[in-house]
mmCIF file as Biopython writes it, N, C-alpha, C and O atoms, coordinates in Angstrom:
data_model
#
loop_
_atom_site.group_PDB
_atom_site.id
_atom_site.type_symbol
_atom_site.label_atom_id
_atom_site.label_alt_id
_atom_site.label_comp_id
_atom_site.label_asym_id
_atom_site.label_entity_id
_atom_site.label_seq_id
_atom_site.pdbx_PDB_ins_code
_atom_site.Cartn_x
_atom_site.Cartn_y
_atom_site.Cartn_z
_atom_site.occupancy
_atom_site.B_iso_or_equiv
_atom_site.auth_seq_id
_atom_site.auth_asym_id
_atom_site.pdbx_PDB_model_num
ATOM 1   N N  . UNK A ? 1  ? -206.383 -6.983  197.193 1.0 0.0 1  A 1 
ATOM 2   C CA . UNK A ? 1  ? -207.204 -6.853  195.997 1.0 0.0 1  A 1 
ATOM 3   C C  . UNK A ? 1  ? -206.723 -5.633  195.217 1.0 0.0 1  A 1 
ATOM 4   O O  . UNK A ? 1  ? -206.384 -4.608  195.807 1.0 0.0 1  A 1 
ATOM 5   N N  . UNK A ? 2  ? -206.696 -5.742  193.929 1.0 0.0 2  A 1 
ATOM 6   C CA . UNK A ? 2  ? -206.280 -4.641  193.062 1.0 0.0 2  A 1 
ATOM 7   C C  . UNK A ? 2  ? -207.348 -3.559  193.057 1.0 0.0 2  A 1 
ATOM 8   O O  . UNK A ? 2  ? -208.520 -3.836  193.313 1.0 0.0 2  A 1 
ATOM 9   N N  . UNK A ? 3  ? -206.948 -2.339  192.768 1.0 0.0 3  A 1 
ATOM 10  C CA . UNK A ? 3  ? -207.886 -1.215  192.747 1.0 0.0 3  A 1 
ATOM 11  C C  . UNK A ? 3  ? -209.001 -1.406  191.731 1.0 0.0 3  A 1 
ATOM 12  O O  . UNK A ? 3  ? -210.125 -0.950  191.942 1.0 0.0 3  A 1 
ATOM 13  N N  . UNK A ? 4  ? -208.690 -2.083  190.622 1.0 0.0 4  A 1 
ATOM 14  C CA . UNK A ? 4  ? -209.695 -2.252  189.578 1.0 0.0 4  A 1 
ATOM 15  C C  . UNK A ? 4  ? -210.643 -3.417  189.861 1.0 0.0 4  A 1 
ATOM 16  O O  . UNK A ? 4  ? -211.504 -3.725  189.037 1.0 0.0 4  A 1 
ATOM 17  N N  . UNK A ? 5  ? -210.494 -4.068  191.022 1.0 0.0 5  A 1 
ATOM 18  C CA . UNK A ? 5  ? -211.376 -5.160  191.382 1.0 0.0 5  A 1 
ATOM 19  C C  . UNK A ? 5  ? -210.918 -6.506  190.848 1.0 0.0 5  A 1 
ATOM 20  O O  . UNK A ? 5  ? -211.562 -7.524  191.102 1.0 0.0 5  A 1 
ATOM 21  N N  . UNK A ? 6  ? -209.817 -6.523  190.115 1.0 0.0 6  A 1 
ATOM 22  C CA . UNK A ? 6  ? -209.299 -7.774  189.569 1.0 0.0 6  A 1 
ATOM 23  C C  . UNK A ? 6  ? -208.384 -8.455  190.565 1.0 0.0 6  A 1 
ATOM 24  O O  . UNK A ? 6  ? -208.415 -8.174  191.763 1.0 0.0 6  A 1 
ATOM 25  N N  . UNK A ? 7  ? -207.584 -9.340  190.051 1.0 0.0 7  A 1 
ATOM 26  C CA . UNK A ? 7  ? -206.650 -10.053 190.909 1.0 0.0 7  A 1 
ATOM 27  C C  . UNK A ? 7  ? -205.506 -9.135  191.323 1.0 0.0 7  A 1 
ATOM 28  O O  . UNK A ? 7  ? -205.128 -8.239  190.569 1.0 0.0 7  A 1 
ATOM 29  N N  . UNK A ? 8  ? -204.956 -9.347  192.502 1.0 0.0 8  A 1 
ATOM 30  C CA . UNK A ? 8  ? -203.851 -8.487  192.939 1.0 0.0 8  A 1 
ATOM 31  C C  . UNK A ? 8  ? -202.615 -8.711  192.072 1.0 0.0 8  A 1 
ATOM 32  O O  . UNK A ? 8  ? -202.354 -9.829  191.627 1.0 0.0 8  A 1 
ATOM 33  N N  . UNK A ? 9  ? -201.871 -7.657  191.841 1.0 0.0 9  A 1 
ATOM 34  C CA . UNK A ? 9  ? -200.655 -7.753  191.047 1.0 0.0 9  A 1 
ATOM 35  C C  . UNK A ? 9  ? -199.459 -7.650  191.966 1.0 0.0 9  A 1 
ATOM 36  O O  . UNK A ? 9  ? -199.451 -6.872  192.920 1.0 0.0 9  A 1 
ATOM 37  N N  . UNK A ? 10 ? -198.450 -8.446  191.666 1.0 0.0 10 A 1 
ATOM 38  C CA . UNK A ? 10 ? -197.229 -8.356  192.449 1.0 0.0 10 A 1 
ATOM 39  C C  . UNK A ? 10 ? -196.388 -7.218  191.903 1.0 0.0 10 A 1 
ATOM 40  O O  . UNK A ? 10 ? -196.542 -6.848  190.739 1.0 0.0 10 A 1 
ATOM 41  N N  . UNK A ? 11 ? -195.506 -6.656  192.708 1.0 0.0 11 A 1 
ATOM 42  C CA . UNK A ? 11 ? -194.691 -5.545  192.235 1.0 0.0 11 A 1 
ATOM 43  C C  . UNK A ? 11 ? -193.775 -5.979  191.091 1.0 0.0 11 A 1 
ATOM 44  O O  . UNK A ? 11 ? -193.295 -7.112  191.061 1.0 0.0 11 A 1 
ATOM 45  N N  . UNK A ? 12 ? -193.547 -5.087  190.177 1.0 0.0 12 A 1 
ATOM 46  C CA . UNK A ? 12 ? -192.693 -5.366  189.037 1.0 0.0 12 A 1 
ATOM 47  C C  . UNK A ? 12 ? -191.234 -5.330  189.453 1.0 0.0 12 A 1 
ATOM 48  O O  . UNK A ? 12 ? -190.805 -4.435  190.180 1.0 0.0 12 A 1 
ATOM 49  N N  . UNK A ? 13 ? -190.473 -6.318  188.982 1.0 0.0 13 A 1 
ATOM 50  C CA . UNK A ? 13 ? -189.043 -6.375  189.246 1.0 0.0 13 A 1 
ATOM 51  C C  . UNK A ? 13 ? -188.376 -5.279  188.424 1.0 0.0 13 A 1 
ATOM 52  O O  . UNK A ? 13 ? -188.520 -5.269  187.202 1.0 0.0 13 A 1 
ATOM 53  N N  . UNK A ? 14 ? -187.656 -4.363  189.046 1.0 0.0 14 A 1 
ATOM 54  C CA . UNK A ? 14 ? -187.069 -3.253  188.289 1.0 0.0 14 A 1 
ATOM 55  C C  . UNK A ? 14 ? -185.965 -3.724  187.348 1.0 0.0 14 A 1 
ATOM 56  O O  . UNK A ? 14 ? -185.207 -4.637  187.673 1.0 0.0 14 A 1 
ATOM 57  N N  . UNK A ? 15 ? -185.885 -3.093  186.184 1.0 0.0 15 A 1 
ATOM 58  C CA . UNK A ? 15 ? -184.853 -3.437  185.218 1.0 0.0 15 A 1 
ATOM 59  C C  . UNK A ? 15 ? -183.502 -2.960  185.734 1.0 0.0 15 A 1 
ATOM 60  O O  . UNK A ? 15 ? -183.349 -1.781  186.054 1.0 0.0 15 A 1 
ATOM 61  N N  . UNK A ? 16 ? -182.522 -3.850  185.821 1.0 0.0 16 A 1 
ATOM 62  C CA . UNK A ? 16 ? -181.194 -3.434  186.256 1.0 0.0 16 A 1 
ATOM 63  C C  . UNK A ? 16 ? -180.614 -2.385  185.299 1.0 0.0 16 A 1 
ATOM 64  O O  . UNK A ? 16 ? -180.854 -2.432  184.092 1.0 0.0 16 A 1 
ATOM 65  N N  . UNK A ? 17 ? -179.864 -1.460  185.846 1.0 0.0 17 A 1 
ATOM 66  C CA . UNK A ? 17 ? -179.325 -0.344  185.062 1.0 0.0 17 A 1 
ATOM 67  C C  . UNK A ? 17 ? -178.456 -0.818  183.906 1.0 0.0 17 A 1 
ATOM 68  O O  . UNK A ? 17 ? -178.507 -0.235  182.823 1.0 0.0 17 A 1 
ATOM 69  N N  . UNK A ? 18 ? -177.655 -1.870  184.114 1.0 0.0 18 A 1 
ATOM 70  C CA . UNK A ? 18 ? -176.770 -2.308  183.038 1.0 0.0 18 A 1 
ATOM 71  C C  . UNK A ? 18 ? -177.543 -2.906  181.868 1.0 0.0 18 A 1 
ATOM 72  O O  . UNK A ? 18 ? -177.091 -2.831  180.725 1.0 0.0 18 A 1 
ATOM 73  N N  . UNK A ? 19 ? -178.702 -3.498  182.141 1.0 0.0 19 A 1 
ATOM 74  C CA . UNK A ? 19 ? -179.532 -4.021  181.060 1.0 0.0 19 A 1 
ATOM 75  C C  . UNK A ? 19 ? -180.170 -2.855  180.304 1.0 0.0 19 A 1 
ATOM 76  O O  . UNK A ? 19 ? -180.195 -2.848  179.073 1.0 0.0 19 A 1 
ATOM 77  N N  . UNK A ? 20 ? -180.681 -1.880  181.036 1.0 0.0 20 A 1 
ATOM 78  C CA . UNK A ? 20 ? -181.277 -0.691  180.405 1.0 0.0 20 A 1 
ATOM 79  C C  . UNK A ? 20 ? -180.250 0.018   179.522 1.0 0.0 20 A 1 
ATOM 80  O O  . UNK A ? 20 ? -180.567 0.427   178.405 1.0 0.0 20 A 1 
ATOM 81  N N  . UNK A ? 21 ? -179.028 0.162   180.020 1.0 0.0 21 A 1 
ATOM 82  C CA . UNK A ? 21 ? -177.963 0.819   179.263 1.0 0.0 21 A 1 
ATOM 83  C C  . UNK A ? 21 ? -177.657 0.049   177.983 1.0 0.0 21 A 1 
ATOM 84  O O  . UNK A ? 21 ? -177.511 0.652   176.920 1.0 0.0 21 A 1 
ATOM 85  N N  . UNK A ? 22 ? -177.560 -1.275  178.074 1.0 0.0 22 A 1 
ATOM 86  C CA . UNK A ? 22 ? -177.261 -2.094  176.893 1.0 0.0 22 A 1 
ATOM 87  C C  . UNK A ? 22 ? -178.378 -2.001  175.861 1.0 0.0 22 A 1 
ATOM 88  O O  . UNK A ? 22 ? -178.105 -1.875  174.668 1.0 0.0 22 A 1 
ATOM 89  N N  . UNK A ? 23 ? -179.624 -2.059  176.300 1.0 0.0 23 A 1 
ATOM 90  C CA . UNK A ? 23 ? -180.749 -1.960  175.370 1.0 0.0 23 A 1 
ATOM 91  C C  . UNK A ? 23 ? -180.778 -0.595  174.692 1.0 0.0 23 A 1 
ATOM 92  O O  . UNK A ? 23 ? -181.064 -0.502  173.499 1.0 0.0 23 A 1 
ATOM 93  N N  . UNK A ? 24 ? -180.487 0.447   175.434 1.0 0.0 24 A 1 
ATOM 94  C CA . UNK A ? 24 ? -180.470 1.793   174.876 1.0 0.0 24 A 1 
ATOM 95  C C  . UNK A ? 24 ? -179.314 1.946   173.898 1.0 0.0 24 A 1 
ATOM 96  O O  . UNK A ? 24 ? -179.484 2.488   172.806 1.0 0.0 24 A 1 
ATOM 97  N N  . UNK A ? 25 ? -178.144 1.469   174.288 1.0 0.0 25 A 1 
ATOM 98  C CA . UNK A ? 25 ? -176.951 1.583   173.445 1.0 0.0 25 A 1 
ATOM 99  C C  . UNK A ? 25 ? -177.147 0.855   172.120 1.0 0.0 25 A 1 
ATOM 100 O O  . UNK A ? 25 ? -176.689 1.331   171.081 1.0 0.0 25 A 1 
ATOM 101 N N  . UNK A ? 26 ? -177.818 -0.288  172.143 1.0 0.0 26 A 1 
ATOM 102 C CA . UNK A ? 26 ? -178.031 -1.087  170.936 1.0 0.0 26 A 1 
ATOM 103 C C  . UNK A ? 26 ? -179.329 -0.704  170.205 1.0 0.0 26 A 1 
ATOM 104 O O  . UNK A ? 26 ? -179.696 -1.343  169.219 1.0 0.0 26 A 1 
ATOM 105 N N  . UNK A ? 27 ? -180.016 0.331   170.686 1.0 0.0 27 A 1 
ATOM 106 C CA . UNK A ? 27 ? -181.279 0.800   170.099 1.0 0.0 27 A 1 
ATOM 107 C C  . UNK A ? 27 ? -182.317 -0.326  170.036 1.0 0.0 27 A 1 
ATOM 108 O O  . UNK A ? 27 ? -183.012 -0.492  169.033 1.0 0.0 27 A 1 
ATOM 109 N N  . UNK A ? 28 ? -182.408 -1.093  171.124 1.0 0.0 28 A 1 
ATOM 110 C CA . UNK A ? 28 ? -183.336 -2.223  171.174 1.0 0.0 28 A 1 
ATOM 111 C C  . UNK A ? 28 ? -184.436 -2.061  172.227 1.0 0.0 28 A 1 
ATOM 112 O O  . UNK A ? 28 ? -185.194 -3.000  172.473 1.0 0.0 28 A 1 
ATOM 113 N N  . UNK A ? 29 ? -184.529 -0.899  172.842 1.0 0.0 29 A 1 
ATOM 114 C CA . UNK A ? 29 ? -185.514 -0.711  173.906 1.0 0.0 29 A 1 
ATOM 115 C C  . UNK A ? 29 ? -186.943 -0.884  173.389 1.0 0.0 29 A 1 
ATOM 116 O O  . UNK A ? 29 ? -187.766 -1.497  174.070 1.0 0.0 29 A 1 
ATOM 117 N N  . UNK A ? 30 ? -187.254 -0.362  172.210 1.0 0.0 30 A 1 
ATOM 118 C CA . UNK A ? 30 ? -188.611 -0.503  171.669 1.0 0.0 30 A 1 
ATOM 119 C C  . UNK A ? 30 ? -188.961 -1.967  171.426 1.0 0.0 30 A 1 
ATOM 120 O O  . UNK A ? 30 ? -190.066 -2.405  171.743 1.0 0.0 30 A 1 
ATOM 121 N N  . UNK A ? 31 ? -188.028 -2.718  170.867 1.0 0.0 31 A 1 
ATOM 122 C CA . UNK A ? 31 ? -188.270 -4.145  170.625 1.0 0.0 31 A 1 
ATOM 123 C C  . UNK A ? 31 ? -188.449 -4.881  171.949 1.0 0.0 31 A 1 
ATOM 124 O O  . UNK A ? 31 ? -189.292 -5.771  172.063 1.0 0.0 31 A 1 
ATOM 125 N N  . UNK A ? 32 ? -187.669 -4.514  172.929 1.0 0.0 32 A 1 
ATOM 126 C CA . UNK A ? 32 ? -187.746 -5.145  174.251 1.0 0.0 32 A 1 
ATOM 127 C C  . UNK A ? 32 ? -189.114 -4.904  174.891 1.0 0.0 32 A 1 
ATOM 128 O O  . UNK A ? 32 ? -189.665 -5.797  175.535 1.0 0.0 32 A 1 
ATOM 129 N N  . UNK A ? 33 ? -189.657 -3.711  174.716 1.0 0.0 33 A 1 
ATOM 130 C CA . UNK A ? 33 ? -190.936 -3.366  175.346 1.0 0.0 33 A 1 
ATOM 131 C C  . UNK A ? 33 ? -192.105 -4.173  174.795 1.0 0.0 33 A 1 
ATOM 132 O O  . UNK A ? 33 ? -193.159 -4.235  175.428 1.0 0.0 33 A 1 
ATOM 133 N N  . UNK A ? 34 ? -191.940 -4.790  173.631 1.0 0.0 34 A 1 
ATOM 134 C CA . UNK A ? 34 ? -193.009 -5.610  173.063 1.0 0.0 34 A 1 
ATOM 135 C C  . UNK A ? 34 ? -193.090 -6.983  173.710 1.0 0.0 34 A 1 
ATOM 136 O O  . UNK A ? 34 ? -194.052 -7.716  173.478 1.0 0.0 34 A 1 
ATOM 137 N N  . UNK A ? 35 ? -192.113 -7.339  174.508 1.0 0.0 35 A 1 
ATOM 138 C CA . UNK A ? 35 ? -192.134 -8.644  175.171 1.0 0.0 35 A 1 
ATOM 139 C C  . UNK A ? 35 ? -193.189 -8.654  176.269 1.0 0.0 35 A 1 
ATOM 140 O O  . UNK A ? 35 ? -193.555 -7.615  176.818 1.0 0.0 35 A 1 
ATOM 141 N N  . UNK A ? 36 ? -193.654 -9.825  176.563 1.0 0.0 36 A 1 
ATOM 142 C CA . UNK A ? 36 ? -194.607 -9.983  177.657 1.0 0.0 36 A 1 
ATOM 143 C C  . UNK A ? 36 ? -193.933 -9.649  178.984 1.0 0.0 36 A 1 
ATOM 144 O O  . UNK A ? 36 ? -192.727 -9.841  179.140 1.0 0.0 36 A 1 
ATOM 145 N N  . UNK A ? 37 ? -194.695 -9.162  179.911 1.0 0.0 37 A 1 
ATOM 146 C CA . UNK A ? 37 ? -194.191 -8.761  181.229 1.0 0.0 37 A 1 
ATOM 147 C C  . UNK A ? 37 ? -193.389 -9.871  181.904 1.0 0.0 37 A 1 
ATOM 148 O O  . UNK A ? 37 ? -192.272 -9.628  182.360 1.0 0.0 37 A 1 
ATOM 149 N N  . UNK A ? 38 ? -193.932 -11.073 181.975 1.0 0.0 38 A 1 
ATOM 150 C CA . UNK A ? 38 ? -193.239 -12.166 182.652 1.0 0.0 38 A 1 
ATOM 151 C C  . UNK A ? 38 ? -191.982 -12.587 181.905 1.0 0.0 38 A 1 
ATOM 152 O O  . UNK A ? 38 ? -190.991 -12.968 182.528 1.0 0.0 38 A 1 
ATOM 153 N N  . UNK A ? 39 ? -192.010 -12.526 180.605 1.0 0.0 39 A 1 
ATOM 154 C CA . UNK A ? 39 ? -190.828 -12.858 179.823 1.0 0.0 39 A 1 
ATOM 155 C C  . UNK A ? 39 ? -189.693 -11.901 180.157 1.0 0.0 39 A 1 
ATOM 156 O O  . UNK A ? 39 ? -188.550 -12.329 180.318 1.0 0.0 39 A 1 
ATOM 157 N N  . UNK A ? 40 ? -189.992 -10.629 180.261 1.0 0.0 40 A 1 
ATOM 158 C CA . UNK A ? 40 ? -188.975 -9.631  180.595 1.0 0.0 40 A 1 
ATOM 159 C C  . UNK A ? 40 ? -188.418 -9.878  181.994 1.0 0.0 40 A 1 
ATOM 160 O O  . UNK A ? 40 ? -187.209 -9.784  182.209 1.0 0.0 40 A 1 
ATOM 161 N N  . UNK A ? 41 ? -189.283 -10.189 182.930 1.0 0.0 41 A 1 
ATOM 162 C CA . UNK A ? 41 ? -188.806 -10.454 184.291 1.0 0.0 41 A 1 
ATOM 163 C C  . UNK A ? 41 ? -187.933 -11.701 184.349 1.0 0.0 41 A 1 
ATOM 164 O O  . UNK A ? 41 ? -186.948 -11.735 185.087 1.0 0.0 41 A 1 
ATOM 165 N N  . UNK A ? 42 ? -188.281 -12.711 183.586 1.0 0.0 42 A 1 
ATOM 166 C CA . UNK A ? 42 ? -187.449 -13.924 183.549 1.0 0.0 42 A 1 
ATOM 167 C C  . UNK A ? 42 ? -186.071 -13.608 182.986 1.0 0.0 42 A 1 
ATOM 168 O O  . UNK A ? 42 ? -185.065 -14.127 183.470 1.0 0.0 42 A 1 
ATOM 169 N N  . UNK A ? 43 ? -186.022 -12.761 181.968 1.0 0.0 43 A 1 
ATOM 170 C CA . UNK A ? 43 ? -184.728 -12.369 181.408 1.0 0.0 43 A 1 
ATOM 171 C C  . UNK A ? 43 ? -183.894 -11.629 182.445 1.0 0.0 43 A 1 
ATOM 172 O O  . UNK A ? 43 ? -182.704 -11.908 182.593 1.0 0.0 43 A 1 
ATOM 173 N N  . UNK A ? 44 ? -184.497 -10.695 183.161 1.0 0.0 44 A 1 
ATOM 174 C CA . UNK A ? 44 ? -183.771 -9.964  184.215 1.0 0.0 44 A 1 
ATOM 175 C C  . UNK A ? 44 ? -183.205 -10.951 185.229 1.0 0.0 44 A 1 
ATOM 176 O O  . UNK A ? 44 ? -182.033 -10.879 185.600 1.0 0.0 44 A 1 
ATOM 177 N N  . UNK A ? 45 ? -184.054 -11.870 185.667 1.0 0.0 45 A 1 
ATOM 178 C CA . UNK A ? 45 ? -183.636 -12.833 186.678 1.0 0.0 45 A 1 
ATOM 179 C C  . UNK A ? 45 ? -182.498 -13.693 186.159 1.0 0.0 45 A 1 
ATOM 180 O O  . UNK A ? 45 ? -181.503 -13.900 186.854 1.0 0.0 45 A 1 
ATOM 181 N N  . UNK A ? 46 ? -182.643 -14.197 184.934 1.0 0.0 46 A 1 
ATOM 182 C CA . UNK A ? 46 ? -181.649 -15.089 184.340 1.0 0.0 46 A 1 
ATOM 183 C C  . UNK A ? 46 ? -180.291 -14.392 184.217 1.0 0.0 46 A 1 
ATOM 184 O O  . UNK A ? 46 ? -179.258 -14.999 184.501 1.0 0.0 46 A 1 
ATOM 185 N N  . UNK A ? 47 ? -180.284 -13.139 183.802 1.0 0.0 47 A 1 
ATOM 186 C CA . UNK A ? 47 ? -179.024 -12.411 183.622 1.0 0.0 47 A 1 
ATOM 187 C C  . UNK A ? 47 ? -178.408 -12.050 184.967 1.0 0.0 47 A 1 
ATOM 188 O O  . UNK A ? 47 ? -177.216 -12.272 185.178 1.0 0.0 47 A 1 
ATOM 189 N N  . UNK A ? 48 ? -179.194 -11.504 185.870 1.0 0.0 48 A 1 
ATOM 190 C CA . UNK A ? 48 ? -178.633 -11.002 187.127 1.0 0.0 48 A 1 
ATOM 191 C C  . UNK A ? 48 ? -178.256 -12.103 188.103 1.0 0.0 48 A 1 
ATOM 192 O O  . UNK A ? 48 ? -177.491 -11.850 189.033 1.0 0.0 48 A 1 
ATOM 193 N N  . UNK A ? 49 ? -178.764 -13.316 187.924 1.0 0.0 49 A 1 
ATOM 194 C CA . UNK A ? 49 ? -178.434 -14.395 188.844 1.0 0.0 49 A 1 
ATOM 195 C C  . UNK A ? 49 ? -177.130 -15.110 188.496 1.0 0.0 49 A 1 
ATOM 196 O O  . UNK A ? 49 ? -176.700 -16.008 189.220 1.0 0.0 49 A 1 
ATOM 197 N N  . UNK A ? 50 ? -176.510 -14.721 187.404 1.0 0.0 50 A 1 
ATOM 198 C CA . UNK A ? 50 ? -175.220 -15.322 187.049 1.0 0.0 50 A 1 
ATOM 199 C C  . UNK A ? 50 ? -174.195 -14.926 188.112 1.0 0.0 50 A 1 
ATOM 200 O O  . UNK A ? 50 ? -174.128 -13.769 188.526 1.0 0.0 50 A 1 
ATOM 201 N N  . UNK A ? 51 ? -173.413 -15.887 188.537 1.0 0.0 51 A 1 
ATOM 202 C CA . UNK A ? 51 ? -172.425 -15.630 189.586 1.0 0.0 51 A 1 
ATOM 203 C C  . UNK A ? 51 ? -171.214 -14.893 189.020 1.0 0.0 51 A 1 
ATOM 204 O O  . UNK A ? 51 ? -170.741 -13.918 189.604 1.0 0.0 51 A 1 
ATOM 205 N N  . UNK A ? 52 ? -170.725 -15.361 187.894 1.0 0.0 52 A 1 
ATOM 206 C CA . UNK A ? 52 ? -169.541 -14.747 187.299 1.0 0.0 52 A 1 
ATOM 207 C C  . UNK A ? 52 ? -169.920 -13.617 186.362 1.0 0.0 52 A 1 
ATOM 208 O O  . UNK A ? 52 ? -170.925 -13.700 185.656 1.0 0.0 52 A 1 
ATOM 209 N N  . UNK A ? 53 ? -169.124 -12.567 186.353 1.0 0.0 53 A 1 
ATOM 210 C CA . UNK A ? 53 ? -169.352 -11.421 185.468 1.0 0.0 53 A 1 
ATOM 211 C C  . UNK A ? 53 ? -169.320 -11.862 183.997 1.0 0.0 53 A 1 
ATOM 212 O O  . UNK A ? 53 ? -170.077 -11.338 183.180 1.0 0.0 53 A 1 
ATOM 213 N N  . UNK A ? 54 ? -168.456 -12.814 183.662 1.0 0.0 54 A 1 
ATOM 214 C CA . UNK A ? 54 ? -168.362 -13.300 182.283 1.0 0.0 54 A 1 
ATOM 215 C C  . UNK A ? 54 ? -169.668 -13.948 181.845 1.0 0.0 54 A 1 
ATOM 216 O O  . UNK A ? 54 ? -170.107 -13.771 180.708 1.0 0.0 54 A 1 
ATOM 217 N N  . UNK A ? 55 ? -170.280 -14.692 182.742 1.0 0.0 55 A 1 
ATOM 218 C CA . UNK A ? 55 ? -171.552 -15.347 182.431 1.0 0.0 55 A 1 
ATOM 219 C C  . UNK A ? 55 ? -172.653 -14.308 182.265 1.0 0.0 55 A 1 
ATOM 220 O O  . UNK A ? 55 ? -173.487 -14.418 181.366 1.0 0.0 55 A 1 
ATOM 221 N N  . UNK A ? 56 ? -172.655 -13.304 183.128 1.0 0.0 56 A 1 
ATOM 222 C CA . UNK A ? 56 ? -173.655 -12.230 183.029 1.0 0.0 56 A 1 
ATOM 223 C C  . UNK A ? 56 ? -173.514 -11.509 181.690 1.0 0.0 56 A 1 
ATOM 224 O O  . UNK A ? 56 ? -174.516 -11.226 181.032 1.0 0.0 56 A 1 
ATOM 225 N N  . UNK A ? 57 ? -172.290 -11.211 181.284 1.0 0.0 57 A 1 
ATOM 226 C CA . UNK A ? 57 ? -172.050 -10.535 180.006 1.0 0.0 57 A 1 
ATOM 227 C C  . UNK A ? 57 ? -172.485 -11.413 178.832 1.0 0.0 57 A 1 
ATOM 228 O O  . UNK A ? 57 ? -173.059 -10.915 177.864 1.0 0.0 57 A 1 
ATOM 229 N N  . UNK A ? 58 ? -172.217 -12.705 178.915 1.0 0.0 58 A 1 
ATOM 230 C CA . UNK A ? 58 ? -172.605 -13.649 177.864 1.0 0.0 58 A 1 
ATOM 231 C C  . UNK A ? 58 ? -174.131 -13.702 177.738 1.0 0.0 58 A 1 
ATOM 232 O O  . UNK A ? 58 ? -174.666 -13.699 176.630 1.0 0.0 58 A 1 
ATOM 233 N N  . UNK A ? 59 ? -174.816 -13.751 178.864 1.0 0.0 59 A 1 
ATOM 234 C CA . UNK A ? 59 ? -176.290 -13.805 178.844 1.0 0.0 59 A 1 
ATOM 235 C C  . UNK A ? 59 ? -176.878 -12.500 178.324 1.0 0.0 59 A 1 
ATOM 236 O O  . UNK A ? 59 ? -177.859 -12.514 177.580 1.0 0.0 59 A 1 
ATOM 237 N N  . UNK A ? 60 ? -176.288 -11.375 178.709 1.0 0.0 60 A 1 
ATOM 238 C CA . UNK A ? 60 ? -176.767 -10.082 178.213 1.0 0.0 60 A 1 
ATOM 239 C C  . UNK A ? 60 ? -176.597 -10.023 176.698 1.0 0.0 60 A 1 
ATOM 240 O O  . UNK A ? 60 ? -177.510 -9.590  175.996 1.0 0.0 60 A 1 
ATOM 241 N N  . UNK A ? 61 ? -175.453 -10.448 176.186 1.0 0.0 61 A 1 
ATOM 242 C CA . UNK A ? 61 ? -175.205 -10.451 174.744 1.0 0.0 61 A 1 
ATOM 243 C C  . UNK A ? 61 ? -176.215 -11.354 174.038 1.0 0.0 61 A 1 
ATOM 244 O O  . UNK A ? 61 ? -176.729 -11.004 172.976 1.0 0.0 61 A 1 
ATOM 245 N N  . UNK A ? 62 ? -176.494 -12.503 174.624 1.0 0.0 62 A 1 
ATOM 246 C CA . UNK A ? 62 ? -177.461 -13.429 174.032 1.0 0.0 62 A 1 
ATOM 247 C C  . UNK A ? 62 ? -178.848 -12.776 173.956 1.0 0.0 62 A 1 
ATOM 248 O O  . UNK A ? 62 ? -179.542 -12.912 172.948 1.0 0.0 62 A 1 
ATOM 249 N N  . UNK A ? 63 ? -179.248 -12.074 175.012 1.0 0.0 63 A 1 
ATOM 250 C CA . UNK A ? 63 ? -180.532 -11.397 175.008 1.0 0.0 63 A 1 
ATOM 251 C C  . UNK A ? 63 ? -180.560 -10.333 173.923 1.0 0.0 63 A 1 
ATOM 252 O O  . UNK A ? 63 ? -181.551 -10.214 173.204 1.0 0.0 63 A 1 
ATOM 253 N N  . UNK A ? 64 ? -179.493 -9.560  173.792 1.0 0.0 64 A 1 
ATOM 254 C CA . UNK A ? 64 ? -179.445 -8.499  172.790 1.0 0.0 64 A 1 
ATOM 255 C C  . UNK A ? 64 ? -179.481 -9.079  171.375 1.0 0.0 64 A 1 
ATOM 256 O O  . UNK A ? 64 ? -180.114 -8.509  170.487 1.0 0.0 64 A 1 
ATOM 257 N N  . UNK A ? 65 ? -178.808 -10.201 171.165 1.0 0.0 65 A 1 
ATOM 258 C CA . UNK A ? 65 ? -178.795 -10.832 169.840 1.0 0.0 65 A 1 
ATOM 259 C C  . UNK A ? 65 ? -180.156 -11.367 169.440 1.0 0.0 65 A 1 
ATOM 260 O O  . UNK A ? 65 ? -180.524 -11.341 168.266 1.0 0.0 65 A 1 
ATOM 261 N N  . UNK A ? 66 ? -180.902 -11.852 170.423 1.0 0.0 66 A 1 
ATOM 262 C CA . UNK A ? 66 ? -182.236 -12.410 170.118 1.0 0.0 66 A 1 
ATOM 263 C C  . UNK A ? 66 ? -183.239 -11.308 169.906 1.0 0.0 66 A 1 
ATOM 264 O O  . UNK A ? 66 ? -184.410 -11.581 169.641 1.0 0.0 66 A 1 
#
């Protein structure tokens, strides 16, 4: 049970360093923070689960462009 008496929360998936660096470099961190919590976690999962480095880079670029 959560401390506030509500539903229990699962731990937040930490943002990978390379995503944080890209968002900071492109000055998009503020825009990124406006996304819903689950949306951000899905993006992390989608990018980091790519097997090839080229695919990971392509997905990161797509996220930054959107």
